[in-house]
Structures are given as structure tokens and as C-alpha cells.
C-alpha positions in Angstrom: -44.0 -8.6 32.4 -40.9 -11.0 31.6 -43.2 -13.5 29.5 -40.7 -16.9 30.4 -41.4 -16.3 34.7 -37.8 -15.6 35.1 -35.7 -12.7 35.0 -34.5 -10.8 31.5 -31.3 -8.4 31.2 -30.2 -6.3 28.5 -26.9 -5.1 29.1 -25.1 -2.4 27.2 -21.2 -2.9 28.0 -19.5 0.1 27.0 -15.6 1.3 27.4 -16.5 3.2 30.5 -19.9 1.9 32.2 -21.8 -0.9 31.6 -25.5 -0.4 31.8 -27.7 -3.4 33.2 -31.9 -3.3 32.7 -33.8 -6.3 34.4 -37.2 -7.1 33.7 -38.7 -9.1 37.3 -40.9 -11.9 36.6 -43.4 -9.8 38.2 -43.2 -7.1 35.6 -41.0 -4.8 37.1 -38.0 -2.8 35.9 -34.5 -2.8 37.8 -31.2 -0.8 36.4 -27.7 -0.5 37.6 -24.6 0.9 35.8 -21.3 -0.5 36.8 -17.7 0.4 36.0 -17.0 -2.0 32.9 -13.2 -2.1 34.6 -13.0 -2.6 37.9 -10.7 -5.7 38.8 -10.6 -4.9 42.3 -14.2 -5.3 43.0 -15.4 -7.9 40.3 -13.8 -10.3 37.1 -16.5 -9.0 34.8 -18.9 -6.3 34.8 -22.3 -7.8 32.9 -21.7 -11.0 35.4 -21.6 -8.8 38.7 -24.7 -6.9 37.5 -27.0 -9.9 37.0 -25.8 -11.5 40.2 -26.4 -8.1 42.2 -29.8 -7.5 40.9 -30.5 -11.3 41.4 -29.2 -11.2 44.9 -31.5 -8.4 45.7 -34.1 -9.4 44.2 -33.8 -13.2 45.7 -31.6 -13.2 48.2 -27.9 -14.6 48.3 -28.8 -18.0 49.1 -30.9 -18.3 45.8 -28.7 -15.9 43.4 -25.8 -18.3 43.6 -25.3 -22.0 42.8 -23.3 -23.8 45.3 -20.3 -23.4 44.0 -20.7 -19.3 44.2 -21.6 -19.2 40.6 -24.7 -16.7 39.5 -27.8 -19.3 39.4 -28.7 -19.4 35.9 -32.0 -21.1 36.7 -33.5 -17.8 37.3 -32.6 -16.0 34.1 -35.2 -16.2 31.0 -32.6 -14.5 28.5 -29.3 -12.0 27.8 -29.2 -10.0 25.5 -26.0 -7.9 25.6 -24.4 -5.4 23.2 -20.9 -3.8 23.2 -19.3 -0.7 21.7 -16.0 -1.7 22.8 -14.6 -3.1 19.7 -16.0 -0.2 17.5 -14.7 2.4 19.8 -11.1 0.2 19.4 -11.5 0.4 15.6 -12.6 4.3 15.5 -9.6 5.1 17.7 -7.4 2.8 16.2 -6.6 0.9 19.3 -5.6 -2.7 20.2 -3.2 -5.1 19.4 -2.6 -5.3 15.5 -4.1 -8.4 13.8 -4.0 -10.3 10.8 -6.3 -11.8 8.6 -5.0 -15.7 7.1 -7.2 -17.2 4.5 -6.7 -20.1 2.2 -5.4 -19.4 -1.7 -7.9 -18.3 -3.8 -9.5 -15.9 -0.9 -7.3 -12.9 -1.4 -10.1 -10.8 -2.0 -12.3 -11.7 0.7 -12.1 -8.3 2.4 -13.3 -6.4 -0.4 -16.2 -9.2 -1.1 -17.4 -9.1 2.5 -20.5 -11.2 2.9 -21.8 -10.6 -0.7 -24.9 -8.1 0.0 -25.3 -5.5 -2.3 -27.8 -2.7 -0.7 -28.0 -0.9 -4.2 -28.3 -4.0 -6.4 -29.8 -1.8 -9.5 -27.8 0.8 -9.1 -25.5 1.8 -12.5 -22.1 2.6 -10.9 -21.2 0.2 -8.0 -19.3 1.7 -5.0 -17.0 -0.5 -3.2 -17.0 -0.7 0.3 -14.3 1.0 2.1 -11.8 -0.6 4.3 -10.4 0.7 7.6 -6.2 1.4 6.5 
């Protein structure tokens, strides 16, 4: 059951499809699968998925605000994950990017976040960057 008494959404936006799972206030489960890109029908798949489920559950009047936006007062939380960026890295697709840092931070990509999972290992292996 949605503890908040509101609709709770878990969304996975992939390169081809967006999957939406909703826990209704009564504890029911609703699912929906949309094309991640469908500009002729909607500008944003996660928002469209939320809108469609709220409209089916609450009706069109209650699912939208007066200005036509999704009624966020009905939503307890939205959790969203995506593989789009990971896929772009693995496929080496996307636009070129640059990292600009201040003087003294040249080694920022090698240092990363300073996490050391094998802190007691005698020989440390550095992380590899994507070339």
C-alpha cells in the first residue's frame, strides 16, 4: 500500500521504452509501457505515463490542474532510473563533451571521488577511464 495515501511511481526510462509502475493509494499496482520517444503524441514519456495512470484512476478533471499540468498533489513520490546515459557511453554515441577544471585539479578524472574499495590491498589498481 502507498503509505502516503497518494500515488507512488517507479519509472525506468530506457532508450526504446519507458516502463511505469504505480502503487495506488489503495495498494493496487498499475503498469504502463510507452515509447521513450514519441514526439507526435507526447513530449516526455515519464510525465505522460504518470498523466495516463492518474487520468485512468482519478478521471481527467482531477488528474490535471487548471493550467493542464499533472496534478502533483496526488503524487507521494516518483523514483526514476535510466539507462540512456550508460548506453550512450557504451555505444560511444552522443555529442562530444569537455571537462573544464580549475588550476591544480588536472588529475580530477583519475582521482574521482577518492573511494578506495580495496583499502588494504598492497598494490592498488587505478580505475580506467573511457577513451
